C-alpha atoms as one frame of an Amber mdcrd trajectory, in Angstrom:
protein
  68.320 143.373   3.845  67.870 144.506   0.244  70.931 144.572  -1.933  69.466
 147.279  -4.150  71.632 150.389  -3.996  70.877 153.998  -4.966  73.160 154.335
  -7.967  71.635 157.357  -9.714  73.134 160.713  -8.775  71.842 164.142  -9.736
  74.308 167.018  -9.733  72.885 170.539  -9.527  75.451 173.344  -9.400  74.568
 176.093  -6.912  73.803 179.452  -8.578  76.191 178.351 -11.321  76.804 181.619
 -13.185  77.335 183.518  -9.926  79.571 180.719  -8.610  81.798 181.029 -11.672
  81.973 184.806 -11.222  82.961 184.286  -7.585  85.589 181.741  -8.579  87.073
 184.306 -10.965  86.748 187.128  -8.415  86.763 185.767  -4.831  85.996 189.243
  -3.425  82.393 188.597  -4.537  81.949 185.692  -2.117  79.406 186.175   0.634
  77.892 189.203  -1.086  74.603 189.978  -2.791  75.616 189.201  -6.370  73.624
 188.530  -9.518  74.513 187.897 -13.152  72.453 189.796 -15.708  72.240 192.793
 -17.994  71.538 196.175 -16.467  69.509 197.734 -19.283  66.360 195.792 -20.220
  68.031 192.638 -18.911  66.978 189.838 -16.600  68.669 188.086 -13.716  70.235
 184.871 -15.001  71.635 183.780 -11.633  71.615 185.159  -8.093  73.707 184.353
  -5.045  71.874 182.965  -2.038  72.546 186.228  -0.207  70.771 188.072  -3.028
  67.923 185.574  -3.023  67.378 186.259   0.672  66.695 189.880  -0.324  64.051
 188.869  -2.861  66.144 188.583  -6.022  65.243 185.625  -8.199  65.575 184.416
 -11.786  64.328 185.590 -14.230  63.489 188.844 -12.449  64.052 192.002 -14.542
  67.364 193.559 -13.532  65.796 196.959 -12.854  63.351 195.400 -10.398  66.173
 193.430  -8.757  68.085 196.664  -8.129  64.966 198.157  -6.564  64.321 195.285
  -4.152  68.036 194.990  -3.386  69.727 198.413  -3.843  73.150 197.114  -2.778
  73.033 194.264  -5.325  76.282 193.748  -7.248  75.208 193.190 -10.852  77.796
 191.398 -12.991  77.449 191.292 -16.768  77.942 187.896 -18.358  79.809 187.418
 -21.591  83.415 186.560 -20.757  83.075 183.022 -22.090  83.962 181.100 -18.930
  80.650 179.389 -18.119  81.042 176.747 -20.820  84.639 175.837 -19.869  83.737
 175.611 -16.159  80.781 173.371 -16.993  82.931 171.056 -19.103  85.571 170.807
 -16.378  82.884 170.028 -13.792  81.450 167.198 -15.875  84.933 165.954 -16.740
  85.442 165.474 -12.994  82.184 163.513 -12.864  83.474 161.225 -15.614  86.490
 160.466 -13.451  84.011 158.661 -11.145  81.783 156.954 -13.738  81.691 156.810
 -17.543  77.889 157.175 -17.517  77.284 160.916 -17.247  74.251 162.640 -18.753
  74.878 166.359 -19.215  71.386 167.835 -19.062  72.416 171.473 -19.189  75.333
 173.722 -18.408  74.824 173.321 -14.662  73.066 170.009 -13.989  73.153 166.378
 -14.980  72.943 162.739 -13.924  75.529 160.094 -13.063  74.924 156.346 -13.097
  77.195 154.539 -10.634  76.040 151.043 -11.576  79.218 150.286 -13.594  81.437
 151.228 -10.633  80.759 148.035  -8.674  80.071 149.683  -5.329  78.895 147.167
  -2.731  77.506 149.335   0.071  75.639 152.597   0.575  78.426 154.113   2.735
  80.889 153.473  -0.101  78.639 155.311  -2.537  78.204 158.236  -0.142  81.954
 158.482   0.408  82.776 158.540  -3.297  80.086 161.064  -4.226  81.052 163.353
  -1.344  84.647 163.135  -2.543  83.481 164.257  -6.002  81.572 167.155  -4.455
  84.704 168.216  -2.596  86.926 167.859  -5.653  84.660 170.128  -7.694  85.163
 172.744  -4.995  88.919 172.148  -4.695  89.561 172.280  -8.437  87.015 174.851
  -9.604  86.013 176.776  -6.481  82.312 176.337  -7.276  79.757 174.500  -5.157
  77.270 171.866  -6.224  74.450 169.954  -4.557  73.940 166.216  -4.979  70.959
 163.889  -4.723  71.540 160.136  -4.543  68.623 157.752  -5.159  67.485 154.727
  -7.132  66.147 156.770 -10.059  66.402 160.088 -11.887  63.171 161.614 -10.601
  63.929 161.207  -6.908  67.629 162.054  -7.207  66.761 165.327  -8.995  64.297
 166.324  -6.268  66.774 165.271  -3.565  69.571 167.446  -4.986  67.416 170.536
  -4.429  66.352 169.628  -0.898  69.186 171.313   0.990  70.909 173.865  -1.248
  73.594 175.158  -1.346  76.230 172.422  -0.870  73.406 169.975  -0.351  73.867
 166.235  -0.105  70.741 164.087   0.217  70.507 160.308  -0.019  67.174 158.533
  -0.474  67.578 154.785   0.148  65.671 152.416  -2.167  62.204 151.829  -0.793
  62.044 155.215   0.949  61.047 157.231  -2.137  57.368 157.728  -1.246  58.215
 158.607   2.351  60.790 161.174   1.191  58.386 162.847  -1.232  55.301 162.741
   0.988  55.978 165.897   3.014  57.275 167.995   0.104  55.219 170.647  -1.653
  53.230 169.444  -4.623  55.280 171.601  -7.019  58.204 169.152  -6.801  56.246
 166.906  -9.172  57.410 167.598 -12.755  54.801 169.507 -14.726  53.226 171.187
 -11.693  53.961 174.849 -12.362  52.838 177.947 -10.488  49.338 178.038 -11.970
  48.804 174.334 -11.372  50.093 174.685  -7.825  47.565 177.443  -7.081  44.751
 175.378  -8.585  45.731 172.260  -6.617  46.091 174.167  -3.350  42.588 175.548
  -3.888  41.470 171.914  -4.130  43.205 171.100  -0.852  46.314 169.499  -2.313
  49.364 171.264  -0.922  51.756 168.387  -0.222  52.560 165.308  -2.292  50.926
 163.029   0.279  47.609 164.830  -0.224  47.268 163.078  -3.582  46.856 159.681
  -1.923  43.707 160.797  -0.079  41.914 161.397  -3.382  39.855 158.939  -5.392
  40.678 158.053  -8.977  37.726 160.139 -10.125  38.984 163.177  -8.215  42.475
 162.723  -9.593  41.141 162.456 -13.120  39.195 165.682 -12.633  42.405 167.389
 -11.469  44.944 165.924 -13.903  42.917 164.480 -16.750  44.203 161.332 -18.444
  47.716 161.841 -17.012  46.637 161.158 -13.426  48.208 157.631 -13.278  51.584
 159.107 -14.293  51.252 161.862 -11.679  50.443 159.314  -8.984  53.411 157.165
 -10.028  55.721 160.175  -9.732  54.256 160.964  -6.305  55.301 157.462  -5.244
  58.796 158.110  -6.574  58.582 155.722  -9.523  60.747 156.384 -12.574  62.369
 153.939 -14.993  64.206 156.395 -17.260  67.852 155.414 -17.793  70.795 157.783
 -17.506  71.352 158.538 -21.185  74.858 159.403 -22.328  74.736 161.587 -25.452
  76.614 159.685 -28.120  76.623 162.781 -30.347  78.634 164.967 -27.980  81.557
 165.006 -30.393  79.264 165.818 -33.311  77.482 168.798 -31.791  77.792 171.639
 -29.308  74.859 172.560 -27.127  73.770 174.309 -23.971  70.448 174.954 -22.330
  68.981 176.901 -19.446  66.127 175.802 -17.200  64.380 178.775 -15.617  63.408
 178.835 -11.962  60.265 180.677 -13.075  58.592 180.365 -16.451  59.359 183.183
 -18.933  56.891 184.607 -21.440  58.895 187.616 -22.704  60.070 186.925 -26.268
  62.771 189.630 -26.121  64.332 188.111 -23.012  64.284 184.590 -24.468  65.923
 185.913 -27.629  68.617 187.615 -25.563  69.273 184.414 -23.604  69.584 182.389
 -26.829  72.094 184.884 -28.259  74.093 184.696 -25.053  74.227 180.909 -25.521
  75.794 181.471 -28.947  78.448 183.577 -27.215  79.121 180.763 -24.744  79.369
 177.959 -27.301  81.368 179.563 -30.099  84.677 179.986 -28.178  84.681 176.227
 -27.528  84.058 175.556 -31.216  87.033 177.767 -32.131  89.142 176.149 -29.423
  88.423 172.709 -30.920  89.361 173.915 -34.397  85.860 173.313 -35.747  83.234
 175.119 -37.773  79.474 174.559 -37.634  76.726 175.049 -40.173  73.425 174.239
 -38.441  71.805 175.874 -35.416  68.788 174.360 -33.644  66.716 176.179 -31.033
  64.583 174.133 -28.629  61.951 175.396 -26.200  60.217 173.504 -23.406  56.846
 174.356 -21.878  56.032 173.843 -18.174  54.342 170.527 -18.975  57.706 169.197
 -20.290  56.542 169.409 -23.925  59.404 170.258 -26.282  59.436 171.986 -29.655
  62.474 172.678 -31.793  63.493 173.944 -35.205  66.803 174.460 -36.993  68.349
 176.211 -39.943  71.653 175.850 -41.773  74.016 178.425 -43.211  75.280 177.959
 -46.761  78.810 177.618 -45.360  80.103 176.443 -41.990  81.652 179.070 -39.711
  83.204 179.499 -36.269  81.916 183.052 -35.760  78.950 184.283 -33.753  77.749
 186.966 -36.185  76.236 184.736 -38.928  74.020 182.973 -36.382  72.602 186.004
 -34.530  70.009 186.801 -37.259  68.705 183.215 -37.108  67.706 183.381 -33.449
  64.485 185.364 -33.855  62.983 183.364 -36.744  63.974 180.054 -35.141  62.347
 181.060 -31.859  59.226 182.178 -33.690  59.057 178.840 -35.490  59.647 176.731
 -32.356  57.636 178.781 -29.862  54.296 178.416 -31.628  52.026 178.169 -28.590
  53.311 181.407 -27.060  52.881 179.999 -23.571  55.508 180.757 -20.906  58.650
 178.650 -21.277  60.454 176.465 -18.768  63.630 175.969 -20.818  65.443 177.132
 -23.944  68.458 175.539 -25.599  70.774 176.180 -28.532  72.583 173.402 -30.403
  75.165 173.631 -33.189  75.643 170.659 -35.503  76.967 169.829 -38.971  80.433
 170.128 -37.493  83.405 170.455 -39.840  87.122 170.603 -39.172  88.687 173.916
 -40.089  90.195 174.016 -43.536  91.339 176.913 -45.652  89.829 180.378 -45.862
  86.147 180.383 -46.816  85.525 181.959 -50.203  82.147 183.497 -49.493  83.282
 185.520 -46.486  86.779 186.375 -47.641  88.890 188.950 -45.833  85.987 190.294
 -43.759  85.508 186.979 -41.957  89.233 186.561 -41.603  89.407 189.867 -39.751
  86.450 188.883 -37.566  88.108 185.586 -36.750  91.362 187.284 -35.716  89.356
 189.637 -33.506  87.427 186.705 -32.020  90.699 184.931 -31.216  91.912 188.005
 -29.339  88.624 188.219 -27.437  88.783 184.534 -26.524  92.260 184.975 -25.058
  91.149 187.989 -23.055  88.067 186.145 -21.838  90.205 183.254 -20.628  91.837
 185.691 -18.221  88.476 186.583 -16.756  88.269 189.988 -18.389  84.671 191.191
 -18.034  85.240 194.316 -20.112  84.883 192.569 -23.474  81.530 191.796 -25.099
  81.020 189.869 -28.319  77.249 189.764 -28.330  75.935 192.689 -30.375  79.328
 193.198 -32.052  80.476 195.708 -29.442  83.765 196.348 -27.749  84.232 198.310
 -24.577  83.203 198.129 -20.976  79.735 196.983 -20.057  77.717 199.027 -17.563
  78.451 197.952 -14.016
């Protein structure tokens, strides 16, 4: 019997934004709920009840309300997604020090340092973590346990919500064989349609093709595609050593987005999510970097720095559009967007260049942060507005 154990775990929170809203307001549980803006907005997250009615991300909110008239649309912006994400990953670090935070709602754990001897022991400890996330935060998450990152990530999505799937070492190809071809990274909707037209619907269909046929379908990347179909992946779980030197968040879309206005709105919302944490830590930041990812996993990023560090949202809003324009050069639909703040400084005295105006904004921001901590959804920072958002 092999002593190799599946020590790579992928955590994928279930409908994370909606789960946080339901944790803050339990009356929303079991209902058709989505997070998104009502006017010219998109759905950022939808409950599984809403998904059953045809609501998906990033569907325009107006269309979502048409396909699901009784949808409860909740406006984001109360600043709790970031704190919930950090608490979730803090719980993961209570199991293993090797935690890779990929985005606000998903990441990898490497259990190799934990010294587990058997598969049942691993299952027991990971299930206990899954339960603790629910007990402490009242949000659900799905887990995939495998020998590598690729297979664990696919496994975590196999039985959502509250999924728990273990793929023993050596069973990777068998596990993937009967899944749809779109589980292979880089196979988007257009590629899936093209491959199905060629008779490739499931992963196992790849193995019936010759090398020449595969090269015609995938070009020079066909060996990598075939390796992924077999469940091969040697990427390590990478712990970000710069966590303390930067603040970042990202969002992976369930469907690729091509609307510049919507991407810009999402990036500005990320500023709103990150800045309260920066203030809470007593820091200021000077540099903002925007990264985009295309369906083929190709990344592009660009950044810009202010002349002075700040802990306010307003100075960074005007940078979003030009940074997106600089990073998103190919104008193809995007799979992911992220915002990262760096050049972190500890708060000192009052900044000269902003003077009393920034001081007033900072006092207002502090009030908003306190209100947001109580789950108040009636306060919006993005767009410099106060007052109740449309329900």
